[in-house]
C-alpha positions in Angstrom: 4.6 7.9 13.2 6.5 10.3 11.4 6.7 7.6 8.4 2.8 7.1 8.5 2.5 10.8 8.7 4.6 11.3 5.2 2.9 8.0 3.3 -0.6 9.4 4.2 -0.3 12.7 4.3 2.5 13.9 1.4 0.8 14.1 -1.6 2.9 12.9 -4.0 2.8 9.8 -1.4 -0.9 10.2 -2.6 -1.5 10.0 -6.0 1.7 7.4 -6.5 1.0 4.6 -3.5 -2.0 5.4 -2.0 -5.2 5.8 -4.7 -4.0 2.8 -6.7 -4.9 1.1 -3.6 -8.4 2.6 -3.1 -8.7 2.1 -6.6 -7.6 -1.1 -6.7 -10.8 -1.9 -4.0 -13.1 -0.9 -6.3 -11.9 -2.9 -9.1 -12.1 -6.0 -6.8 -15.5 -4.6 -6.0 -16.4 -4.7 -10.0 -14.6 -8.2 -10.3 -16.6 -9.3 -7.7 -20.2 -8.2 -9.2 -19.4 -8.8 -12.8 -18.3 -12.9 -11.5 -21.3 -13.3 -9.8 -23.7 -11.8 -12.4 -22.7 -10.4 -16.1 -23.2 -7.1 -16.6 -22.4 -5.5 -19.5 -21.6 -1.9 -18.6 -19.0 -3.4 -16.2 -17.5 -6.3 -18.2 -16.7 -3.1 -20.6 -16.4 -0.2 -19.1 -16.1 0.3 -15.7 -13.5 -3.0 -15.1 -11.1 -2.0 -18.7 -10.9 1.7 -17.4 -10.1 1.2 -13.6 -7.9 -1.6 -14.2 -6.1 1.0 -16.4 -6.4 4.2 -13.6 -5.3 2.1 -10.9 -2.0 0.5 -12.6 -0.9 3.9 -14.2 -0.3 6.0 -10.8 3.0 4.5 -10.4 5.5 1.7 -11.0 4.7 0.5 -8.1 0.7 -0.2 -7.7 1.1 -1.2 -11.2 3.4 -4.6 -10.6 1.5 -5.4 -7.2 -1.9 -5.2 -9.5 -0.6 -7.5 -12.0 1.0 -9.6 -9.5 -2.0 -9.7 -7.7 -4.6 -10.8 -10.9 -2.1 -12.8 -11.8 -1.7 -15.0 -9.1 -6.1 -14.8 -8.4 -6.0 -15.8 -12.3 -3.9 -18.7 -11.7 -6.0 -19.9 -9.1 -9.1 -19.8 -10.8 -7.2 -22.2 -13.5 -5.8 -24.0 -10.9 -9.0 -24.5 -8.5 -12.4 -24.0 -10.8 -15.1 -23.5 -9.3 -18.6 -25.4 -8.7 -20.5 -23.2 -11.0 -19.2 -24.2 -14.6 -21.5 -21.2 -16.0 -19.7 -18.7 -13.8 -16.3 -20.2 -14.8 -16.8 -18.0 -17.9 -17.5 -15.1 -16.5 -14.7 -15.3 -13.9 -12.1 -15.7 -16.8 -12.9 -13.3 -19.0 -13.2 -10.4 -15.9 -10.3 -10.9 -14.7 -8.1 -11.3 -17.7 -9.3 -8.3 -19.2 -8.4 -7.0 -15.6 -4.8 -8.1 -15.9 -4.7 -7.0 -19.6 -5.6 -3.6 -19.0 -2.7 -3.2 -16.3 -0.1 -4.8 -18.5 -1.1 -2.1 -20.8 -0.8 0.8 -18.1 2.1 -0.6 -17.5 3.8 -0.4 -20.9 3.1 3.1 -21.2 4.9 3.7 -18.2 7.3 1.7 -19.1 7.9 4.2 -22.0 7.2 7.5 -20.0 9.7 10.5 -19.2 10.1 10.2 -16.7 11.7 6.3 -16.9 13.8 7.9 -19.8 15.5 9.9 -17.1 15.9 7.0 -14.8 17.2 5.1 -17.5 19.8 7.4 -18.3 20.6 8.2 -14.7 21.2 4.9 -13.5 22.4 1.6 -14.5 20.3 -1.2 -14.6 20.5 -4.8 -13.2 20.2 -7.6 -15.1 18.3 -10.2 -14.8 19.4 -12.3 -12.3 20.9 -9.9 -10.6 17.3 -8.1 -10.6 15.7 -11.2 -9.5 17.9 -11.8 -6.2 17.6 -8.2 -5.5 13.6 -8.4 -5.2 13.5 -11.6 -3.7 16.5 -10.3 -0.6 14.5 -7.2 -0.6 11.1 -8.8 0.2 12.4 -10.7 2.6 13.8 -8.6 4.7 10.5 -6.6 4.3 8.4 -9.1 5.3 10.8 -10.0 8.5 11.7 -6.4 9.7 8.4 -6.0 9.1 7.5 -8.7 12.0 10.2 -7.4 14.1 9.3 -4.2 14.0 5.6 -4.9 14.6 4.9 -8.0 16.7 2.2 -6.5 19.0 -0.2 -5.5 15.5 0.7 -8.6 13.7 -0.3 -11.4 16.9 -3.5 -8.4 17.5 -4.1 -9.2 13.7 -3.7 -12.8 14.1 -6.3 -13.0 16.9 -8.6 -10.9 16.2 -9.1 -13.4 13.1 -8.6 -16.1 14.8 -11.4 -15.4 17.1 -13.9 -14.2 14.1 -13.0 -18.1 12.3 -14.3 -19.6 15.4 -17.4 -17.8 15.8 -18.4 -18.1 12.6 -17.5 -21.5 12.5 -19.4 -22.7 15.5 -22.2 -21.1 14.0 -22.4 -22.8 10.8 -21.1 -20.2 8.4 -18.9 -21.4 7.1 -18.3 -25.5 5.7 -16.5 -27.4 7.1 -12.9 -27.2 6.3 -10.1 -30.2 6.9 -6.8 -30.1 7.8 -5.3 -30.2 4.4 -7.2 -28.0 2.9 -6.1 -25.7 5.8 -2.7 -25.9 5.5 -2.6 -26.2 2.1 -5.1 -22.6 1.8 -2.2 -21.4 4.5 1.0 -22.1 2.1 -1.0 -20.5 -0.9 -1.5 -17.1 1.2 2.0 -17.4 2.3 3.1 -17.8 -1.0 0.5 -15.3 -2.2 2.0 -12.5 0.4 5.7 -12.9 -0.4 4.7 -12.7 -4.6 3.1 -9.2 -3.4 5.6 -8.3 -1.7 8.6 -9.4 -4.1 5.8 -7.6 -6.5 6.3 -4.7 -4.0 10.0 -4.2 -4.6 10.7 -5.1 -8.3 10.0 -1.5 -9.8 12.9 0.3 -7.0 14.9 -3.0 -7.8 14.8 -2.2 -11.8 14.8 1.3 -11.8 17.8 2.2 -9.1 18.8 -1.2 -7.5 17.9 0.2 -4.7 15.4 -0.5 -1.3 12.1 0.5 -2.0 10.9 4.2 0.2 9.3 2.8 2.6 6.3 4.8 1.1 6.8 2.4 -1.2 6.4 -0.3 1.0 2.2 0.7 1.6 0.8 -1.9 -0.9 3.2 -4.4 1.0 2.1 -3.1 4.0 -1.7 -3.9 3.0 -0.8 -7.1 1.6 0.6 -8.7 4.9 -2.1 -7.0 6.9 -4.2 -9.5 4.8 -2.0 -11.9 4.8 -1.9 -12.3 8.4 -6.1 -11.8 8.6 -5.5 -14.6 6.3 -3.6 -16.9 8.4 -5.7 -16.1 11.6 -8.4 -17.4 9.8 -7.3 -20.2 9.0 -5.8 -20.9 12.2 -9.3 -20.0 14.7 -11.1 -22.9 11.9 -8.5 -25.2 12.7 -8.1 -24.9 16.4 -12.5 -24.8 16.6 -11.5 -28.9 14.6 -9.7 -30.2 17.4 -9.9 -32.3 19.9 -11.4 -30.1 22.9 -11.8 -27.2 20.9 -14.9 -27.9 19.8 -17.5 -26.4 21.5 -18.6 -23.0 20.6 -16.1 -20.4 22.1 -17.1 -18.4 24.7 -18.1 -15.0 24.7 -15.7 -14.0 27.2 -13.0 -14.3 24.8 -14.8 -13.2 21.6 -15.3 -9.7 23.7 -12.0 -9.7 25.2 -10.3 -10.2 21.8 -12.5 -6.9 20.2 -11.8 -4.9 23.6 -7.8 -5.3 23.1 -8.0 -4.9 19.7 -9.8 -1.3 19.8 -7.0 -1.0 23.4 -4.3 -1.2 20.7 -5.7 2.0 18.1 -6.0 3.8 21.4 -2.9 3.5 22.5 -1.5 4.9 19.7 -3.0 8.3 20.9 -0.8 9.8 23.2 2.1 9.2 20.7 0.0 10.6 18.1 -1.1 13.5 21.0 2.9 13.8 21.7 4.1 15.7 18.2 0.8 17.4 17.4 2.0 20.5 19.5 5.2 20.6 17.2 3.6 20.6 14.0 1.1 23.7 15.1 3.9 26.0 15.6 5.4 24.4 12.5 2.1 25.3 11.1 1.7 28.9 12.2 5.7 29.4 11.2 4.9 28.6 7.6 2.1 30.1 7.0 3.7 33.4 8.1 6.6 33.0 6.2 3.7 32.6 3.0 2.3 35.4 3.2 5.9 37.5 3.9 6.8 35.4 0.4 3.1 36.9 -1.0 3.4 40.4 0.4 7.5 40.4 -1.5 6.2 39.5 -4.6 2.8 41.9 -4.1 5.5 44.7 -3.4 7.7 43.4 -7.2 10.7 41.8 -4.8 11.7 39.2 -7.7 14.9 37.3 -5.4 13.3 37.0 -2.0 14.7 35.5 1.5 13.1 34.1 4.3 13.5 32.4 7.5 14.4 29.0 7.2 11.4 26.5 8.8 13.2 23.1 10.6 12.3 19.4 8.6 9.4 17.9 10.6 9.1 15.1 8.9 11.6 13.0 7.3 12.3 12.7 3.6 10.5 15.9 3.1 12.1 18.7 1.6 12.0 22.3 3.2 13.5 24.9 1.7 17.5 25.6 2.3 20.0 28.6 1.8 20.2 27.6 -2.0 17.8 29.3 -4.3 19.7 26.7 -6.8 17.9 24.4 -5.4 15.1 21.8 -7.1 12.8 22.6 -4.1 13.2 26.3 -3.7 13.0 26.6 -7.7 9.8 24.7 -7.7 8.6 27.3 -4.5 9.8 30.0 -6.8 7.9 29.2 -9.4 4.4 29.0 -7.6 5.0 32.4 -6.5 6.4 33.8 -9.7 9.7 35.4 -8.3 12.9 35.2 -9.5 14.7 32.3 -6.4 13.6 31.7 -3.1 16.1 31.1 -0.4 15.6 29.9 3.5 18.2 31.6 6.0 18.5 30.9 9.3 19.0 29.0 12.5 15.4 26.5 11.9 
């Protein structure tokens, strides 16, 4: 829960890892519009601009986006669509988005922050980089499935029931077993590539396992992969002998109800930590007023009471005025130094 709070509400995380996901969603929407019908404004302005913007938030988001677009582009080349009129539009749209993503990656590579990382940390060679990326990707996948078995099962069951309803109502064409298994393998491979792409920037920059917040794109890939596998499993069940009949409405409603109950299950855990955060917020506001009052009175070196760190890996004011977080706070309040003393 606390890692989730950090991931969703910490501004640095929102800008670097959550915002690319939002922008990438809109990019996919524009790409689908362009594929269905040629729109010059979207083709020449919307797709290039949004692809560049989405990839420019962080190296992690850029690597994830580049890998995803490359997978789709390869799929378009290997499995052309039934309508030959759409092929040029599809290849042009995704190819242009991929080129603009590479341009964003190039600008990120020459950014001052990356130059500082290059000077601070030794970079692994190509073989070690590949080994670290694959190792970190597999570790993340196995740990996610091990740590979140219930969400994974709920996603699979929900998607399977939806697929059975779709197939039974004739809303999708029939798939033979071979295509279902092939599609499942492609979904797994695509998910693995996207997870490894998420890990690659951290492995390249510091040879380190990514922070939890940096795994946000990979978690989205795993959710979509589980949903895809569940959907294919539902189609397979519908075609197995004895499962050809329409899935019962009771089964459908039961899965929907269980999915909703699982979401409600998290409410007590969230309520348990609300009160500590409320108390922390009141103390933080009081400290803010104290600092502003002292600065208004002419104080240049301010000492305040130290607060606890409720959100892991999010810093707080410390007793060392030279700490980077203390220096940032001093610059914000326009004073010489700020130090925090006393028990949190």
